[in-house]
C-alpha positions in Angstrom: -0.1 -0.1 -0.1 1.7 3.2 -1.1 1.5 6.5 1.1 -1.5 7.9 -1.0 -3.5 4.9 -0.6 -2.6 4.7 3.2 -3.9 8.4 3.6 -6.9 7.5 1.8 -7.6 4.4 4.1 -6.9 6.7 7.1 -9.5 9.2 6.0 -12.0 6.5 5.5 -11.7 4.8 8.8 -14.7 4.3 11.0 -15.0 4.6 14.7 -15.4 0.7 15.2 -12.3 0.1 13.2 -10.1 2.6 15.0 -11.0 1.6 18.5 -10.2 -2.1 18.3 -6.7 -1.9 19.9 -6.6 -1.6 23.6 -9.8 -3.6 23.9 -8.0 -6.6 25.5 -9.9 -6.9 28.8 -8.3 -8.2 32.1 -8.7 -12.0 32.1 -10.7 -12.3 35.4 -10.9 -16.2 34.9 -7.2 -16.4 35.7 -6.7 -13.9 38.5 -3.2 -13.0 39.5 -2.5 -12.5 43.3 -1.3 -9.2 44.9 2.4 -8.9 45.2 3.7 -9.1 48.7 7.1 -7.3 48.2 6.8 -3.5 48.4 9.1 -0.6 49.2 7.9 2.6 51.0 8.5 5.5 48.6 8.5 8.9 49.9 6.0 11.5 48.5 7.3 13.4 45.6 6.6 17.1 45.0 3.8 17.5 42.3 6.1 19.7 40.1 8.4 16.6 39.5 5.4 14.5 38.5 4.1 17.4 36.3 7.5 17.5 34.5 7.3 13.7 34.0 3.9 13.9 32.5 5.2 16.5 30.0 8.1 14.1 29.0 5.7 11.4 28.7 3.5 13.6 26.3 6.3 14.3 24.1 7.3 10.6 23.9 3.8 9.1 23.2 3.1 8.0 19.7 -0.3 6.9 18.0 0.0 3.6 16.1 -2.5 3.0 13.2 -2.5 -0.2 11.3 -4.7 -0.5 8.3 -5.8 -4.2 7.5 -7.1 -4.9 4.1 -8.1 -8.4 4.8 -10.8 -10.4 6.5 -11.2 -11.1 9.5 -8.6 -8.6 10.7 -9.7 -5.2 12.0 -7.7 -1.9 11.3 -6.5 -0.6 14.7 -5.3 2.5 16.5 -3.1 2.0 19.5 -0.3 3.8 21.5 3.4 3.4 22.1 6.0 5.3 24.1 9.6 6.1 22.6 12.2 4.8 25.0 15.4 5.5 23.1 16.6 8.7 21.3 17.2 6.6 18.2 13.3 6.1 17.8 12.7 2.9 19.4 9.0 2.4 20.5 7.9 0.3 23.5 4.2 -0.9 22.9 2.0 -4.0 23.5 2.7 -7.2 21.6 -1.1 -7.2 20.5 -0.2 -4.1 18.7 3.3 -5.2 17.7 2.0 -8.3 16.0 0.4 -6.1 13.2 4.0 -5.0 12.2 4.7 -8.7 11.8 1.9 -9.1 9.4 3.1 -6.0 7.7 6.6 -7.3 7.0 4.9 -10.4 5.6 2.5 -8.6 3.2 2.3 -4.8 3.2 -0.4 -4.9 0.6 -2.8 -6.4 3.3 -1.5 -4.7 6.4 0.2 -1.2 6.6 1.1 0.7 9.7 2.2 4.2 10.3 3.4 6.2 13.4 1.6 9.4 14.2 3.0 12.0 16.7 2.0 15.4 17.9 -1.0 17.4 19.4 -2.8 16.7 17.4 -1.5 13.3 16.0 -0.1 13.6 12.5 1.3 10.9 10.2 5.0 11.0 10.8 6.9 7.8 10.4 7.2 4.1 9.3 8.4 1.5 11.5 9.5 -2.2 11.6 9.5 -4.7 14.4 12.7 -4.8 16.5 11.4 -7.5 19.1 7.9 -9.0 19.7 7.5 -11.5 22.6 7.6 -15.0 21.3 6.0 -16.2 24.4 3.1 -13.8 24.0 2.5 -14.7 20.2 2.5 -18.5 21.2 0.3 -18.2 24.1 -2.3 -15.7 22.7 -3.5 -17.1 19.3 -6.8 -15.4 19.2 -6.2 -11.8 19.9 -6.1 -10.7 16.2 -9.6 -12.2 15.4 -11.6 -12.3 18.7 -14.4 -9.8 19.2 -13.6 -9.2 22.9 -10.1 -10.6 23.6 -9.0 -11.1 27.2 -5.6 -11.5 28.7 -3.5 -11.1 31.8 -1.0 -8.8 30.1 1.9 -11.2 30.9 4.6 -10.9 28.2 2.5 -8.5 26.2 5.2 -6.2 25.1 7.0 -5.3 21.8 9.8 -3.1 20.4 9.1 -1.1 17.2 12.0 0.9 15.6 11.3 3.9 13.5 13.0 3.4 10.1 11.7 6.1 7.6 9.9 9.3 7.4 6.4 9.2 6.1 6.4 13.0 5.2 8.9 15.2 3.4 10.2 16.1 6.9 13.5 14.2 7.6 14.1 12.0 10.5 15.2 14.0 13.7 18.8 13.3 14.8 17.4 12.6 18.3 13.8 11.5 19.2 12.2 12.6 22.5 12.0 9.7 24.8 11.5 8.5 28.4 14.0 6.1 29.8 13.1 2.8 31.3 12.9 2.7 35.0 15.8 0.6 36.7 14.7 -2.5 38.6 13.0 -1.0 41.5 10.1 -1.8 43.9 6.8 -0.1 43.2 4.6 0.9 46.2 0.9 0.9 46.4 -0.5 4.4 46.2 2.8 5.6 44.4 2.0 8.7 42.3 2.3 8.3 38.5 1.7 10.1 35.4 -0.3 8.1 32.8 -0.9 8.8 29.0 -2.0 7.3 25.8 -3.9 8.0 22.6 -7.1 7.0 23.9 -9.7 6.5 21.1 -12.8 4.9 22.3 -15.1 8.1 22.7 -13.9 9.7 19.4 -15.4 9.8 16.0 -13.4 8.7 12.9 -13.1 12.6 11.8 -11.8 13.5 15.4 -9.2 10.7 15.2 -8.3 11.8 11.7 -8.0 15.4 12.4 -8.1 16.4 16.2 -6.7 13.4 17.9 -4.7 14.4 21.1 -3.1 12.3 23.7 -5.1 11.8 27.0 -2.8 12.6 29.9 -3.7 12.1 33.5 -2.1 12.1 37.1 -3.0 9.0 39.1 -1.6 6.4 41.6 -1.0 2.7 41.8 -4.1 1.3 43.0 -2.9 -2.4 43.4 0.1 -4.5 42.4 -0.1 -8.0 41.1 2.3 -10.9 40.3 2.7 -13.5 37.5 4.9 -15.5 39.9 5.2 -15.2 43.7 6.3 -11.9 45.0 7.5 -9.9 42.0 5.6 -6.8 41.1 4.5 -7.7 37.4 1.3 -5.6 36.9 -0.3 -2.6 38.3 -4.0 -1.4 38.6 -4.0 2.3 37.7 -7.8 2.3 38.4 -10.3 4.5 36.4 -9.6 7.6 34.4 -9.9 9.2 31.1 -7.0 6.9 29.8 -9.2 3.8 30.5 -10.3 3.4 27.1 -9.9 1.3 23.9 -6.8 2.5 22.0 -4.7 3.1 25.1 -2.8 -0.1 24.8 0.9 0.7 24.6 0.7 3.9 26.4 2.6 4.5 29.5 3.1 5.2 33.2 5.9 7.3 34.5 7.2 8.0 38.0 8.3 11.5 39.3 11.8 10.7 38.1 10.7 10.9 34.6 11.1 7.1 34.0 8.7 4.6 32.5 7.6 2.1 35.1 4.4 0.5 33.2 3.2 -0.3 29.8 -0.7 -0.3 29.4 -1.9 -3.7 28.3 -5.4 -4.3 29.3 -8.5 -2.3 30.6 -12.1 -2.9 31.5 -14.2 -1.2 28.9 -17.8 -1.2 30.3 -19.2 1.6 32.3 -18.1 5.3 32.8 -14.4 5.9 32.7 -13.9 6.4 36.4 -15.5 3.1 37.3 -13.1 1.3 34.9 -9.7 -0.4 35.9 -6.7 0.2 33.7 -3.9 -2.2 33.9 -0.2 -1.9 33.0 2.6 -4.4 33.2 5.7 -3.3 34.9 8.9 -2.4 33.0 10.4 -4.8 35.7 8.4 -7.6 34.3 9.3 -6.7 30.8 13.1 -6.8 31.9 12.6 -10.2 33.3 10.6 -11.6 30.5 12.9 -10.2 27.9 16.0 -11.8 29.5 14.1 -15.1 30.0 13.4 -15.2 26.2 16.7 -14.0 24.8 19.3 -14.6 27.5 20.4 -11.0 27.7 19.2 -7.7 29.3 16.9 -5.5 27.2 19.3 -2.7 27.9 22.3 -4.5 26.4 20.0 -5.5 23.5 19.1 -1.8 22.8 22.8 -0.5 23.2 24.5 -3.2 21.3 23.6 -2.2 17.8 22.0 0.5 15.4 18.2 0.2 14.9 18.6 -1.0 11.4 20.7 -3.9 12.8 18.3 -4.6 15.4 15.3 -4.9 12.9 17.6 -7.0 10.6 18.7 -9.2 13.5 15.1 -9.9 14.5 14.0 -10.5 10.8 14.3 -14.1 11.0 12.4 -14.5 14.2 9.7 -12.0 12.8 9.4 -14.3 9.8 8.6 -17.3 12.0 6.3 -15.4 14.1 4.3 -14.0 11.1 3.8 -17.5 9.8 2.4 -18.5 13.3 0.1 -15.5 13.0 -1.0 -16.6 9.6 -1.8 -20.1 10.9 -3.8 -18.6 13.8 -5.8 -16.5 11.5 -6.6 -19.4 9.2 -7.6 -21.6 12.2 -10.1 -19.0 13.4 -12.0 -18.9 10.1 
């Protein structure tokens, strides 16, 4: 799909198509237990958190993927730049669309949008998508109301080219990953995403602004025994479809969580937004690859990261194709 065809497709999106991403709901049939380990964190001046929110705003991206095939839906989601070279951390249930695009760009095309309001800016390729998540979640692409715990639901997308006449910047705005630190209940956080559920297609196309709120950690959960792997961020304007891949930052301006699931019924304040912790992503990445995510990001150029992941991306895209055919 060429750029003009993509823009035409964007202009014709319906609200139902655009709000598909971020509709993954917490899997209440397999609850995770509250984590026991916690650290007492001193309250931080709100000015620091306000600065953190500003950094998060500048680092947020809107991800739109156009799917010209049945039974896939075109989707809108979110992501956070975590590296000055233009590497985006998002949810695997969004990142899987980039795997399909690599397989056949005539049927799936993705674009990165940035700004206030969002405007088409970049093209990107997968630099890492959790193989465990792809294997364990075969129905997310085609299910009407997918569910999941958020475990292993992460992906890295690398910006590779400009989608406009403006050249790529030498440095992208970004928020760094938080170090391996405990996260306390009631810890203040800044939360942001390109939430799309309540918007019309025309608003998404022309006046789509990121949704940004101050909040706190309502509850902590574990996928193991005592590690803090997921956070409940409660209800807010961010608790909408389309927010998956958005982020939560601490008062130090570091990313501590990536939005993966949310309840979607009822008013916004009564919903429950969930994020997996960066600590969980660090552990899961090392378990899958044998190296730390920090070493992975620093070891090579973004082009090399994309190329090195290409073989795995091909295998994962073949698995996705099998899952799609099985769902029909």
